[in-house]
N, C-alpha and C positions, 0 to 999 in steps of 0.2 A: 518243515512240515508240509509245505505246498508240494514239493517234489515227491515226498512220500505218498501224498494223497494221490498224485497222478500215477505213480507206480502201482499202487493198490488197484486203481481204476483200470489201468491197462492190463493188469492180471485178471480182470474179469469181476472183481469185487465191487459190490454197490458201495460207494464211498461218499462220506460227508466229512466236512472240515469245519470244526467249530473254532472260530477265531476271535481274538480280541479286536477291538476297533479303535484303539488308542494309537495305532500306528497306520499312517495312510499308505496304501499301495495303489498302483496304477490301475485304472479300469481294465486295461489290457490284460492284467494278471487274472482278474476275475473271469473275463472272457475265456481265456485259456483254460482255466479250471473248469468252467462250464463245458467247453468243447471236449474236455477229457471226461465228462460225465461226473464231475465232482460237485456235490451239493454243498454250498457254503452257507454256514450259519454264523452271524456275527452279533456282538452285543451292540446295543445302541451306539451311534457315532461318538467316539472320544472315550468309550469305556474299556477298560481292562477287566478281567474276571473279578479281581479284588475290588476294583471301583464299583462294579455292578453290585456285588454283594453288599458292601457297605452302603451304597445308595439305595438299596432296596429292602433290606431287613427292617422289621419294625424296630423302633427306637429301644424298646424293652430288651431286644436281643443283642444290641451292640456290645454290651458288657460281656456277653458270653463269647462273642467273637474275640474280644480283647483278652479274655482268660485262655482261650485256645492258643492264641498268638503268644502269650506269656509262657504257658506250659511248654511251648516248642522253642521259643527263642529267648526267653528270660524276661522278667519285668524291666530290668535295667535296659535291655536292648529295645524293647518295645517303647518304653518311656523316652529314651534317647531319640529314637526316630521321630516320635510324635513332636517332641520339643523342637528338633531340627526342622522338620518339615513346616511346622507352624510359625517358626521364627519366635519360639518361646511363648506363643499365645495360649497353647494347650499342652497338657501333660496327660500321663496315663490316668492318674486319680481323677482328674477333672473330666476326662472322657468317659470314665466308668461311672462316676456318681453324679455328675452334672451335664449329661449329654445334651447337646443341641444339634439340630439338623446341619448348621454351618460346619461341623466337624466332619461330616461324612466324606467330602472330597479329600480332606487331609488324611484321614484314616485309610481310605482306599489307595491313596498314593503310597502311604507308609507300608501298607500290607504287600503291595506289589514290589516296591523297592527292597523291603526287608525279607521278602519271600516267606511271609508268615504262613501261607497255606499252600505252598508249591509242593510239598512232600505228600506222600499218600496218606500218612496217619492224620496230619492236621486237616487235610482236604476232606477225608472221610468223616472226621469229627464235625467239621463245619456243615456238611450236608445232613448228617444224622441228628446232631444236637441243636442246630440253628435253623437251617433252611427248611428242612422237612416239617418240623413242628410249627414253623411260622409261615408256611407257604401261602395260606389263604390271606395273610395280612401283608405279604411281600409285594413290592411294586413291580409293575410290568417290565421295568428295565431288566429285571432278573428273570421273571417268569415267562415272558414272551419268547425269548430265544430258546429257553429250555423246553418250553411247549412245542416250539417248531422241532426241536431235536426229537422229542418223544413221538411227535407225528411222523417224522421221517422214519424213525425206527419201526413204527407199527404199520407203515405203508405196505411193506412186503418183506418177506424174509430176505436175509443176506444172500445174494447170488454167489455161488461158488464158481471158482474159475473152471472153464472147460478143460484146460490142461493143467493139472496140479503142479507141474514144474514151472509154470508161468510163461512158457515159450509161445510165442504167436507166430 
């Protein structure tokens, strides 16, 4: 993804890269991206997209996220992930009906490892059915980076390459 961002930037496109922050990269990499004109937006340190979602949505909507995951991956699969990641402390029904904040990191981990929202359809549903309706009550872990992205988008129109073939 980082190489692609640099390629788009070299072609003359205004380029941003939205990254998870659960994997550490060397500071030199971010400096190189900046040198290439790539604007980097990351979740709060230690968060993947899934972890940011589960950490941030109001508790009332966690069951909605789990329903989307079950529709996409099956109840047995989601339940198995939760049981495994929590060493048997939690299960799907408990998370749906007796949710407590301590479950958030486990659910974020499960969603990432289980790829609950990686495909277009469940990702669109998460945004449309959960994040958008609960935006005002969502935590800044989710909203701050997304607001930065919106600000970047609204700053100016996308610059088109001077040479459509991409040759410099």
